ROTORPA-818922 format. One line per field, with one value per atom (N, C-alpha, C): residue number from 0; atom name; x negated, y, z negated. Coordinates in nm, 2 decimals. Example, Ala and Ser with C-alpha at 12.3 -4.5 7.8 and 13.67 -1.06 7.14 Angstrom:
seq = c(0, 0, 0, 1, 1, 1)
atom = c(N, CA, C, N, CA, C)
c1 = c(-1.32, -1.23, -1.32, -1.28, -1.37, -1.29)
c2 = c(-0.57, -0.45, -0.33, -0.22, -0.11, 0.00)
c3 = c(-0.78, -0.78, -0.78, -0.71, -0.71, -0.79)
END
This chain:
seq = c(0, 0, 0, 1, 1, 1, 2, 2, 2, 3, 3, 3, 4, 4, 4, 5, 5, 5, 6, 6, 6, 7, 7, 7, 8, 8, 8, 9, 9, 9, 10, 10, 10, 11, 11, 11, 12, 12, 12, 13, 13, 13, 14, 14, 14, 15, 15, 15, 16, 16, 16, 17, 17, 17, 18, 18, 18, 19, 19, 19, 20, 20, 20, 21, 21, 21, 22, 22, 22, 23, 23, 23, 24, 24, 24, 25, 25, 25, 26, 26, 26, 27, 27, 27, 28, 28, 28, 29, 29, 29, 30, 30, 30, 31, 31, 31, 32, 32, 32, 33, 33, 33, 34, 34, 34, 35, 35, 35, 36, 36, 36, 37, 37, 37, 38, 38, 38, 39, 39, 39, 40, 40, 40, 41, 41, 41, 42, 42, 42, 43, 43, 43, 44, 44, 44, 45, 45, 45, 46, 46, 46, 47, 47, 47, 48, 48, 48, 49, 49, 49, 50, 50, 50, 51, 51, 51, 52, 52, 52, 53, 53, 53, 54, 54, 54, 55, 55, 55, 56, 56, 56, 57, 57, 57, 58, 58, 58, 59, 59, 59, 60, 60, 60, 61, 61, 61, 62, 62, 62, 63, 63, 63, 64, 64, 64, 65, 65, 65, 66, 66, 66, 67, 67, 67, 68, 68, 68, 69, 69, 69, 70, 70, 70, 71, 71, 71, 72, 72, 72, 73, 73, 73, 74, 74, 74, 75, 75, 75, 76, 76, 76, 77, 77, 77, 78, 78, 78, 79, 79, 79, 80, 80, 80, 81, 81, 81, 82, 82, 82, 83, 83, 83, 84, 84, 84, 85, 85, 85, 86, 86, 86, 87, 87, 87, 88, 88, 88, 89, 89, 89, 90, 90, 90, 91, 91, 91, 92, 92, 92, 93, 93, 93, 94, 94, 94, 95, 95, 95, 96, 96, 96, 97, 97, 97, 98, 98, 98, 99, 99, 99, 100, 100, 100, 101, 101, 101, 102, 102, 102, 103, 103, 103, 104, 104, 104, 105, 105, 105, 106, 106, 106, 107, 107, 107, 108, 108, 108, 109, 109, 109, 110, 110, 110, 111, 111, 111, 112, 112, 112, 113, 113, 113, 114, 114, 114, 115, 115, 115, 116, 116, 116, 117, 117, 117, 118, 118, 118, 119, 119, 119, 120, 120, 120, 121, 121, 121, 122, 122, 122, 123, 123, 123, 124, 124, 124, 125, 125, 125, 126, 126, 126, 127, 127, 127, 128, 128, 128, 129, 129, 129, 130, 130, 130, 131, 131, 131, 132, 132, 132, 133, 133, 133, 134, 134, 134, 135, 135, 135, 136, 136, 136, 137, 137, 137, 138, 138, 138, 139, 139, 139, 140, 140, 140, 141, 141, 141, 142, 142, 142, 143, 143, 143, 144, 144, 144, 145, 145, 145, 146, 146, 146, 147, 147, 147, 148, 148, 148, 149, 149, 149, 150, 150, 150, 151, 151, 151, 152, 152, 152, 153, 153, 153, 154, 154, 154, 155, 155, 155, 156, 156, 156, 157, 157, 157, 158, 158, 158, 159, 159, 159, 160, 160, 160, 161, 161, 161, 162, 162, 162, 163, 163, 163, 164, 164, 164, 165, 165, 165, 166, 166, 166, 167, 167, 167, 168, 168, 168, 169, 169, 169, 170, 170, 170, 171, 171, 171, 172, 172, 172, 173, 173, 173, 174, 174, 174)
atom = c(N, CA, C, N, CA, C, N, CA, C, N, CA, C, N, CA, C, N, CA, C, N, CA, C, N, CA, C, N, CA, C, N, CA, C, N, CA, C, N, CA, C, N, CA, C, N, CA, C, N, CA, C, N, CA, C, N, CA, C, N, CA, C, N, CA, C, N, CA, C, N, CA, C, N, CA, C, N, CA, C, N, CA, C, N, CA, C, N, CA, C, N, CA, C, N, CA, C, N, CA, C, N, CA, C, N, CA, C, N, CA, C, N, CA, C, N, CA, C, N, CA, C, N, CA, C, N, CA, C, N, CA, C, N, CA, C, N, CA, C, N, CA, C, N, CA, C, N, CA, C, N, CA, C, N, CA, C, N, CA, C, N, CA, C, N, CA, C, N, CA, C, N, CA, C, N, CA, C, N, CA, C, N, CA, C, N, CA, C, N, CA, C, N, CA, C, N, CA, C, N, CA, C, N, CA, C, N, CA, C, N, CA, C, N, CA, C, N, CA, C, N, CA, C, N, CA, C, N, CA, C, N, CA, C, N, CA, C, N, CA, C, N, CA, C, N, CA, C, N, CA, C, N, CA, C, N, CA, C, N, CA, C, N, CA, C, N, CA, C, N, CA, C, N, CA, C, N, CA, C, N, CA, C, N, CA, C, N, CA, C, N, CA, C, N, CA, C, N, CA, C, N, CA, C, N, CA, C, N, CA, C, N, CA, C, N, CA, C, N, CA, C, N, CA, C, N, CA, C, N, CA, C, N, CA, C, N, CA, C, N, CA, C, N, CA, C, N, CA, C, N, CA, C, N, CA, C, N, CA, C, N, CA, C, N, CA, C, N, CA, C, N, CA, C, N, CA, C, N, CA, C, N, CA, C, N, CA, C, N, CA, C, N, CA, C, N, CA, C, N, CA, C, N, CA, C, N, CA, C, N, CA, C, N, CA, C, N, CA, C, N, CA, C, N, CA, C, N, CA, C, N, CA, C, N, CA, C, N, CA, C, N, CA, C, N, CA, C, N, CA, C, N, CA, C, N, CA, C, N, CA, C, N, CA, C, N, CA, C, N, CA, C, N, CA, C, N, CA, C, N, CA, C, N, CA, C, N, CA, C, N, CA, C, N, CA, C, N, CA, C, N, CA, C, N, CA, C, N, CA, C, N, CA, C, N, CA, C, N, CA, C, N, CA, C, N, CA, C, N, CA, C, N, CA, C, N, CA, C, N, CA, C, N, CA, C, N, CA, C, N, CA, C, N, CA, C, N, CA, C, N, CA, C, N, CA, C, N, CA, C, N, CA, C, N, CA, C, N, CA, C, N, CA, C, N, CA, C, N, CA, C, N, CA, C, N, CA, C, N, CA, C, N, CA, C, N, CA, C, N, CA, C)
c1 = c(-12.89, -12.79, -12.86, -12.82, -12.87, -12.79, -12.80, -12.73, -12.58, -12.54, -12.39, -12.35, -12.23, -12.17, -12.08, -12.03, -11.94, -11.81, -11.76, -11.64, -11.66, -11.78, -11.82, -11.83, -11.89, -11.90, -11.76, -11.68, -11.54, -11.47, -11.48, -11.42, -11.48, -11.61, -11.68, -11.63, -11.63, -11.58, -11.43, -11.35, -11.21, -11.18, -11.26, -11.24, -11.30, -11.41, -11.48, -11.54, -11.58, -11.64, -11.53, -11.55, -11.46, -11.42, -11.51, -11.47, -11.37, -11.33, -11.23, -11.28, -11.41, -11.47, -11.47, -11.44, -11.45, -11.57, -11.66, -11.79, -11.90, -11.97, -12.07, -12.20, -12.31, -12.44, -12.51, -12.55, -12.61, -12.76, -12.85, -12.99, -13.02, -13.08, -13.10, -13.23, -13.29, -13.40, -13.33, -13.35, -13.29, -13.40, -13.36, -13.45, -13.45, -13.57, -13.59, -13.70, -13.69, -13.79, -13.85, -13.99, -14.06, -14.14, -14.11, -14.19, -14.33, -14.43, -14.57, -14.63, -14.73, -14.81, -14.96, -15.04, -15.18, -15.18, -15.09, -15.08, -15.03, -14.98, -14.93, -14.78, -14.70, -14.55, -14.53, -14.43, -14.40, -14.25, -14.18, -14.04, -13.98, -13.85, -13.78, -13.75, -13.72, -13.68, -13.54, -13.53, -13.40, -13.36, -13.24, -13.20, -13.15, -13.20, -13.18, -13.12, -13.03, -12.97, -12.82, -12.76, -12.61, -12.55, -12.42, -12.35, -12.40, -12.43, -12.47, -12.61, -12.70, -12.83, -12.83, -12.73, -12.71, -12.68, -12.58, -12.54, -12.66, -12.73, -12.84, -12.95, -12.97, -13.08, -13.04, -12.92, -12.88, -12.94, -13.00, -13.06, -13.00, -12.92, -12.87, -12.74, -12.64, -12.52, -12.49, -12.48, -12.46, -12.34, -12.28, -12.18, -12.25, -12.24, -12.30, -12.22, -12.10, -12.02, -12.06, -12.06, -12.09, -12.23, -12.30, -12.44, -12.44, -12.33, -12.32, -12.38, -12.46, -12.51, -12.41, -12.36, -12.26, -12.32, -12.44, -12.51, -12.66, -12.74, -12.88, -12.95, -13.07, -13.15, -13.29, -13.38, -13.52, -13.59, -13.52, -13.58, -13.60, -13.70, -13.73, -13.60, -13.56, -13.44, -13.46, -13.58, -13.61, -13.63, -13.71, -13.74, -13.69, -13.63, -13.58, -13.68, -13.81, -13.91, -13.88, -13.88, -13.86, -13.96, -13.91, -14.00, -14.05, -14.01, -14.05, -14.01, -13.90, -13.85, -13.95, -13.99, -14.09, -14.22, -14.27, -14.39, -14.36, -14.24, -14.21, -14.20, -14.14, -14.12, -14.25, -14.34, -14.46, -14.59, -14.59, -14.71, -14.69, -14.81, -14.81, -14.81, -14.78, -14.77, -14.91, -14.90, -15.02, -15.04, -14.94, -14.95, -14.99, -15.10, -15.16, -15.06, -15.07, -15.00, -15.09, -15.03, -15.12, -15.14, -15.26, -15.29, -15.25, -15.22, -15.18, -15.10, -15.03, -14.97, -15.07, -15.06, -15.16, -15.15, -15.05, -15.03, -15.08, -15.03, -15.06, -15.15, -15.18, -15.27, -15.20, -15.07, -15.00, -15.00, -15.01, -15.02, -14.89, -14.78, -14.65, -14.58, -14.55, -14.48, -14.38, -14.30, -14.21, -14.25, -14.27, -14.31, -14.18, -14.13, -14.01, -14.05, -13.99, -14.02, -13.90, -13.92, -13.82, -13.84, -13.74, -13.75, -13.65, -13.69, -13.59, -13.51, -13.38, -13.28, -13.18, -13.11, -12.99, -12.88, -12.77, -12.65, -12.53, -12.46, -12.34, -12.22, -12.13, -12.00, -11.89, -11.81, -11.70, -11.58, -11.46, -11.34, -11.34, -11.38, -11.38, -11.48, -11.59, -11.69, -11.83, -11.92, -12.06, -12.13, -12.20, -12.28, -12.40, -12.47, -12.60, -12.71, -12.79, -12.90, -13.00, -13.04, -13.14, -13.26, -13.38, -13.50, -13.61, -13.67, -13.79, -13.91, -13.90, -14.02, -14.06, -14.18, -14.23, -14.34, -14.38, -14.48, -14.61, -14.67, -14.78, -14.75, -14.62, -14.58, -14.56, -14.58, -14.54, -14.39, -14.36, -14.22, -14.19, -14.26, -14.24, -14.33, -14.26, -14.33, -14.30, -14.40, -14.39, -14.36, -14.29, -14.25, -14.27, -14.25, -14.25, -14.30, -14.37, -14.41, -14.34, -14.27, -14.20, -14.26, -14.28, -14.33, -14.22, -14.20, -14.10, -14.12, -14.25, -14.28, -14.29, -14.33, -14.36, -14.25, -14.17, -14.07, -14.14, -14.09, -14.16, -14.29, -14.40, -14.53, -14.60, -14.55, -14.61, -14.50, -14.51, -14.41, -14.47, -14.45, -14.51, -14.41, -14.46, -14.38, -14.44, -14.56, -14.63, -14.62, -14.56, -14.54, -14.43, -14.38, -14.28, -14.34, -14.28, -14.33, -14.31, -14.22, -14.20, -14.29, -14.30, -14.37, -14.49, -14.51, -14.63, -14.61, -14.50, -14.47, -14.50, -14.56, -14.59, -14.47, -14.35, -14.23, -14.20, -14.11, -14.05, -13.96, -13.96, -13.87, -13.73, -13.63, -13.50, -13.45, -13.36, -13.30, -13.22, -13.23, -13.15, -13.04, -12.93, -12.81, -12.85, -12.81, -12.83, -12.97, -13.05, -13.19, -13.18)
c2 = c(8.07, 8.16, 8.30, 8.37, 8.50, 8.60, 8.73, 8.84, 8.83, 8.76, 8.74, 8.60, 8.58, 8.44, 8.45, 8.33, 8.32, 8.40, 8.39, 8.47, 8.62, 8.66, 8.80, 8.86, 8.78, 8.82, 8.83, 8.74, 8.74, 8.87, 8.90, 9.02, 9.15, 9.15, 9.27, 9.29, 9.19, 9.22, 9.25, 9.19, 9.22, 9.36, 9.41, 9.55, 9.65, 9.62, 9.71, 9.82, 9.93, 10.04, 10.13, 10.20, 10.29, 10.40, 10.43, 10.54, 10.50, 10.37, 10.31, 10.23, 10.24, 10.16, 10.01, 9.93, 9.79, 9.73, 9.82, 9.77, 9.78, 9.67, 9.66, 9.61, 9.66, 9.61, 9.54, 9.41, 9.33, 9.32, 9.34, 9.31, 9.18, 9.09, 8.96, 8.89, 8.81, 8.72, 8.60, 8.56, 8.44, 8.35, 8.23, 8.12, 8.13, 8.14, 8.14, 8.05, 7.99, 7.90, 7.95, 7.96, 8.01, 7.90, 7.87, 7.77, 7.82, 7.73, 7.76, 7.66, 7.70, 7.61, 7.66, 7.58, 7.61, 7.73, 7.74, 7.85, 7.98, 7.99, 8.11, 8.10, 8.20, 8.20, 8.18, 8.09, 8.07, 8.08, 8.14, 8.16, 8.25, 8.27, 8.35, 8.28, 8.35, 8.29, 8.22, 8.10, 8.03, 8.04, 8.09, 8.10, 7.97, 7.93, 7.79, 7.79, 7.89, 7.90, 7.87, 7.84, 7.82, 7.93, 7.93, 8.03, 8.05, 7.94, 7.95, 8.01, 7.98, 8.04, 8.19, 8.22, 8.36, 8.44, 8.39, 8.46, 8.47, 8.36, 8.35, 8.45, 8.48, 8.57, 8.72, 8.76, 8.90, 8.98, 9.09, 9.18, 9.32, 9.35, 9.49, 9.48, 9.56, 9.58, 9.73, 9.78, 9.93, 9.95, 10.07, 10.11, 10.20, 10.17, 10.25, 10.39, 10.39, 10.51, 10.62, 10.59, 10.69, 10.68, 10.57, 10.53, 10.50, 10.47, 10.43, 10.29, 10.27, 10.14, 10.07, 9.95, 9.88, 9.77, 9.71, 9.61, 9.63, 9.62, 9.64, 9.56, 9.51, 9.44, 9.46, 9.47, 9.48, 9.34, 9.25, 9.12, 9.04, 8.95, 8.86, 8.78, 8.78, 8.70, 8.55, 8.50, 8.36, 8.31, 8.38, 8.33, 8.42, 8.54, 8.64, 8.71, 8.71, 8.78, 8.93, 9.00, 9.15, 9.22, 9.31, 9.38, 9.30, 9.17, 9.08, 9.12, 9.19, 9.23, 9.32, 9.42, 9.52, 9.45, 9.35, 9.28, 9.20, 9.13, 9.05, 9.14, 9.25, 9.34, 9.40, 9.43, 9.50, 9.42, 9.29, 9.21, 9.12, 9.08, 8.99, 8.84, 8.75, 8.61, 8.56, 8.49, 8.43, 8.28, 8.22, 8.08, 8.06, 7.98, 7.97, 7.92, 7.99, 7.94, 7.84, 7.72, 7.61, 7.62, 7.58, 7.57, 7.44, 7.34, 7.21, 7.14, 7.03, 6.96, 6.90, 6.92, 6.86, 6.71, 6.64, 6.50, 6.43, 6.48, 6.41, 6.49, 6.61, 6.70, 6.75, 6.73, 6.78, 6.93, 7.00, 7.15, 7.22, 7.15, 7.21, 7.18, 7.29, 7.28, 7.40, 7.39, 7.50, 7.55, 7.68, 7.74, 7.80, 7.75, 7.80, 7.90, 8.02, 8.12, 8.20, 8.28, 8.37, 8.51, 8.56, 8.68, 8.79, 8.91, 9.01, 9.05, 9.05, 9.07, 9.18, 9.22, 9.31, 9.24, 9.23, 9.16, 9.25, 9.29, 9.38, 9.29, 9.32, 9.25, 9.35, 9.31, 9.40, 9.31, 9.35, 9.29, 9.14, 9.10, 8.96, 8.87, 8.93, 8.85, 8.91, 8.82, 8.86, 8.86, 8.96, 8.97, 8.88, 8.88, 8.81, 8.88, 8.80, 8.86, 8.94, 9.05, 9.13, 9.16, 9.14, 9.17, 9.22, 9.33, 9.37, 9.29, 9.22, 9.15, 9.03, 9.02, 8.91, 8.84, 8.72, 8.64, 8.73, 8.75, 8.84, 8.97, 9.01, 9.14, 9.13, 9.25, 9.25, 9.21, 9.13, 9.08, 8.94, 8.89, 8.75, 8.66, 8.56, 8.47, 8.32, 8.25, 8.11, 8.02, 7.91, 7.82, 7.67, 7.64, 7.50, 7.48, 7.37, 7.34, 7.21, 7.21, 7.10, 7.06, 6.93, 6.87, 6.79, 6.80, 6.72, 6.57, 6.53, 6.39, 6.34, 6.43, 6.38, 6.43, 6.52, 6.58, 6.69, 6.71, 6.82, 6.76, 6.83, 6.78, 6.86, 6.98, 7.07, 7.16, 7.19, 7.28, 7.35, 7.48, 7.55, 7.54, 7.47, 7.45, 7.49, 7.53, 7.56, 7.70, 7.79, 7.93, 7.98, 8.10, 8.16, 8.21, 8.17, 8.21, 8.36, 8.43, 8.57, 8.66, 8.64, 8.73, 8.67, 8.54, 8.47, 8.44, 8.46, 8.43, 8.28, 8.24, 8.10, 8.02, 8.08, 8.00, 8.00, 7.92, 7.81, 7.86, 7.79, 7.82, 7.76, 7.84, 7.79, 7.71, 7.62, 7.55, 7.64, 7.62, 7.69, 7.61, 7.67, 7.60, 7.51, 7.39, 7.30, 7.23, 7.27, 7.20, 7.08)
c3 = c(-14.59, -14.53, -14.51, -14.40, -14.38, -14.46, -14.41, -14.49, -14.46, -14.35, -14.33, -14.33, -14.37, -14.36, -14.24, -14.20, -14.09, -14.12, -14.24, -14.27, -14.28, -14.33, -14.33, -14.19, -14.10, -13.96, -13.90, -13.92, -13.87, -13.92, -14.05, -14.10, -14.04, -14.02, -13.96, -13.82, -13.74, -13.60, -13.59, -13.68, -13.68, -13.72, -13.82, -13.87, -13.77, -13.71, -13.63, -13.72, -13.66, -13.73, -13.79, -13.91, -13.96, -13.87, -13.77, -13.67, -13.57, -13.57, -13.48, -13.37, -13.35, -13.24, -13.27, -13.17, -13.18, -13.12, -13.07, -13.01, -13.12, -13.14, -13.24, -13.17, -13.22, -13.17, -13.29, -13.26, -13.36, -13.32, -13.42, -13.40, -13.48, -13.42, -13.48, -13.43, -13.51, -13.46, -13.41, -13.29, -13.23, -13.17, -13.16, -13.11, -12.96, -12.90, -12.76, -12.72, -12.60, -12.55, -12.43, -12.42, -12.31, -12.24, -12.11, -12.04, -12.02, -12.05, -12.03, -11.94, -11.86, -11.79, -11.81, -11.86, -11.89, -11.99, -12.08, -12.18, -12.13, -12.00, -11.95, -11.92, -11.96, -11.93, -11.78, -11.74, -11.60, -11.58, -11.67, -11.65, -11.76, -11.75, -11.84, -11.97, -12.07, -12.20, -12.18, -12.24, -12.25, -12.40, -12.42, -12.56, -12.61, -12.73, -12.78, -12.92, -12.95, -13.08, -13.06, -13.18, -13.18, -13.26, -13.28, -13.35, -13.49, -13.56, -13.70, -13.71, -13.61, -13.61, -13.58, -13.49, -13.46, -13.59, -13.66, -13.79, -13.88, -13.89, -13.98, -13.95, -13.82, -13.78, -13.78, -13.81, -13.81, -13.92, -13.88, -13.98, -13.98, -13.88, -13.87, -13.78, -13.81, -13.73, -13.73, -13.60, -13.59, -13.50, -13.51, -13.41, -13.31, -13.18, -13.08, -13.06, -13.10, -13.08, -13.17, -13.30, -13.40, -13.46, -13.43, -13.48, -13.62, -13.68, -13.82, -13.84, -13.94, -13.97, -14.06, -14.02, -14.10, -14.18, -14.14, -14.21, -14.19, -14.29, -14.27, -14.39, -14.36, -14.46, -14.42, -14.52, -14.49, -14.52, -14.57, -14.60, -14.47, -14.47, -14.36, -14.33, -14.20, -14.17, -14.18, -14.19, -14.20, -14.34, -14.42, -14.55, -14.66, -14.63, -14.72, -14.81, -14.77, -14.84, -14.83, -14.95, -14.94, -14.85, -14.77, -14.68, -14.56, -14.55, -14.44, -14.30, -14.29, -14.16, -14.09, -14.16, -14.10, -14.06, -14.14, -14.10, -13.98, -13.97, -13.85, -13.73, -13.74, -13.62, -13.57, -13.66, -13.62, -13.60, -13.63, -13.62, -13.50, -13.45, -13.33, -13.39, -13.30, -13.33, -13.38, -13.49, -13.55, -13.53, -13.46, -13.44, -13.30, -13.27, -13.14, -13.03, -12.92, -12.80, -12.73, -12.72, -12.66, -12.51, -12.47, -12.33, -12.27, -12.36, -12.31, -12.43, -12.40, -12.50, -12.60, -12.73, -12.82, -12.83, -12.78, -12.79, -12.66, -12.54, -12.42, -12.32, -12.36, -12.28, -12.15, -12.14, -12.02, -12.03, -11.91, -11.92, -11.91, -11.91, -11.92, -12.05, -12.13, -12.25, -12.26, -12.36, -12.40, -12.54, -12.55, -12.67, -12.73, -12.84, -12.90, -13.01, -13.01, -13.11, -13.15, -13.25, -13.29, -13.22, -13.16, -13.08, -13.13, -13.16, -13.19, -13.07, -13.09, -12.99, -13.02, -12.92, -12.94, -12.86, -12.94, -12.88, -12.90, -12.80, -12.81, -12.82, -12.91, -12.93, -12.90, -12.81, -12.76, -12.71, -12.75, -12.70, -12.73, -12.85, -12.89, -12.83, -12.77, -12.71, -12.74, -12.76, -12.77, -12.64, -12.61, -12.48, -12.49, -12.38, -12.37, -12.45, -12.52, -12.59, -12.50, -12.55, -12.47, -12.56, -12.50, -12.58, -12.48, -12.51, -12.43, -12.47, -12.58, -12.64, -12.57, -12.53, -12.46, -12.54, -12.50, -12.56, -12.57, -12.68, -12.70, -12.75, -12.75, -12.80, -12.95, -13.02, -13.16, -13.18, -13.27, -13.30, -13.25, -13.15, -13.11, -13.19, -13.25, -13.34, -13.31, -13.27, -13.23, -13.35, -13.33, -13.44, -13.40, -13.27, -13.23, -13.08, -13.05, -12.92, -12.88, -12.76, -12.71, -12.58, -12.56, -12.43, -12.37, -12.24, -12.18, -12.19, -12.20, -12.21, -12.35, -12.44, -12.58, -12.68, -12.65, -12.74, -12.82, -12.94, -13.03, -13.08, -13.04, -13.08, -13.18, -13.21, -13.31, -13.36, -13.49, -13.55, -13.67, -13.68, -13.80, -13.91, -14.02, -14.14, -14.27, -14.27, -14.40, -14.44, -14.35, -14.39, -14.30, -14.33, -14.25, -14.12, -14.01, -13.88, -13.85, -13.92, -13.90, -13.98, -14.11, -14.20, -14.27, -14.24, -14.30, -14.45, -14.51, -14.65, -14.67, -14.78, -14.80, -14.84, -14.85, -14.88, -15.03, -15.07, -14.98, -14.88, -14.76, -14.66, -14.69, -14.66, -14.69, -14.56, -14.58, -14.47, -14.38, -14.25, -14.16, -14.12, -14.08, -14.03, -13.91, -13.91, -13.80, -13.80, -13.89, -13.90, -13.98)
END
């Protein structure tokens, strides 16, 4: 479980900010899939997380009206290592981006990674995730390679994809 539970998230959005604003900005690491051809991005990120994984990836909640921080954590959102968030946000991906499928050698794969995002919550709805972070930028961290023909052909499991902590990795919701 991340720093928030489902009930804590519900309570937070119901209460809003003490300043009276009902608009909140969530910063979270979310699962995104990037289509690759011959190791190069060929399309936009497709978000591949569900509600439980959204809650699990939250590391900060702010009020954009008064700029008050309502929730914050410095631990890694994936493995909870102390100080891991800063390492995740400032380092580049250390897991190789494949130029082809490691199983069938096809040149089209999807590279699934954790991407730092900003999601605005207002009037009972969460907006679309926004992230300026692209493959190769600090903060983007690969975790899985999927091939249309082979399925999941590679997955990083021996260490935390975000902060490189050796683990143990905790179970994520839905995994």
